[in-house]
Steps between C-alpha positions, in 0.01 A plus 500: 500500500306556824742773598469658164117514519520632854727783370262583224211516748705739723570720203137511402417595852768769509372638166143512624611672815685760301206565266274540802735752646514691172123513486477632859757761409308607189182509691648715766645738241147542348345623816332837430667793649308645793272791401616835610262634763370854475665715774269691730686778664403699798286805439664835502593594855289794641708751677377545849468835667643475848298786615157355392434347840645798699235733645704665763559869432866551402490867615508498870343842505203376303224367716418130459153405398314179412548354149191586288302240308576674173882496573506139589294406183723712284808316610343167465372566154832617389633153593203336309557707191867428490425127512234529228761683283740217542238258370489682163799310381328169559275388223205256498432249216397788270759782488400863527693834427535530873769236481732759372400790735812496720758435219781757493661569170789714383390795273685807408787415745282448807281231659126555478178292512414308180157667495659844448663401174280220358157344496432136570238300306422132576437362150445140615530294822862427414613825321532866592589781260676803653486803274762761580406858457849560374640190322856598616394386848416140385840361605458643855143353520608167373782490767265607771243238420776226469623580848158469666543300812395136470341529152764366272370699205703525181355809329580577140493830303286494188454820291559722802260299727603271784330156464482289819404134484337403828514131582201353686580414871457144620260402778808427721640855436162659577474315829846628592398852407195473723720399794723804427207724508389353830847566647488858380160538663632368832784756493260775439265379776802502735551872415141578567534328843806715565312820414210392727740409775679846480162677509375297792815573693404864496133414591640315806684817613166689475325224704762523763459879523835573361388728219399846594145591419394143407241326710478121550174499298667679213779251492256207516300633201819552303614146569168359378522716177859381440384132530209561262734665249741214524226252434375694203845532345563128553179422316612728210837328486350150508263592210786627283709193550222254456398679181852484365541135601182411315617678192831315506321157532223580251503269205 
């Protein structure tokens, strides 16, 4: 009798152990699937001009002179404008038609800018309506918007128009975008430094008396002008980046 009771106790214990294991298994199976994170891709790469920091005359018969302040500023502003254009594809919390400025679409057998074949209207913070001047181009516009880098849009054609539902970006994603903007700014600042360095290399030749007809005083003034221009362009770049970052984080 004692052995029988002992066996019943063991069986009860084994049954409880099995039920506990089953409960743990069910609980594990009910765990919610991890949420899919929004992917923040790198900004479109800006093609660098290898000659932008070269101020040496390529024609040996042409007399070398000092870089002018206007020339240096022109090269620097070209870098800044290219960076600013790359920001157009990055939206803040409230979308604007600029979001679609760089979209290439297929129309009449060739690739062209969306703005040349359609008009974008933001009808709500989460919806854009793209009206095609020629409804036959709607499929090409739809495909171009669908393929926008990092947007994950799923546009639909309705009555010849392309409807784009724009999901709101999370705070985490906006912070990641701000970091990407900062990295893009640093790359552009590095290019500005490269332009300054290339110009100052020529100035140094002038200071050393190695450029015909250029005095040390002329070279010294040119160097100061180049540094002033560099500081001015860096301030312009910083203002553009900070404005865009504030727009992204605005809630």
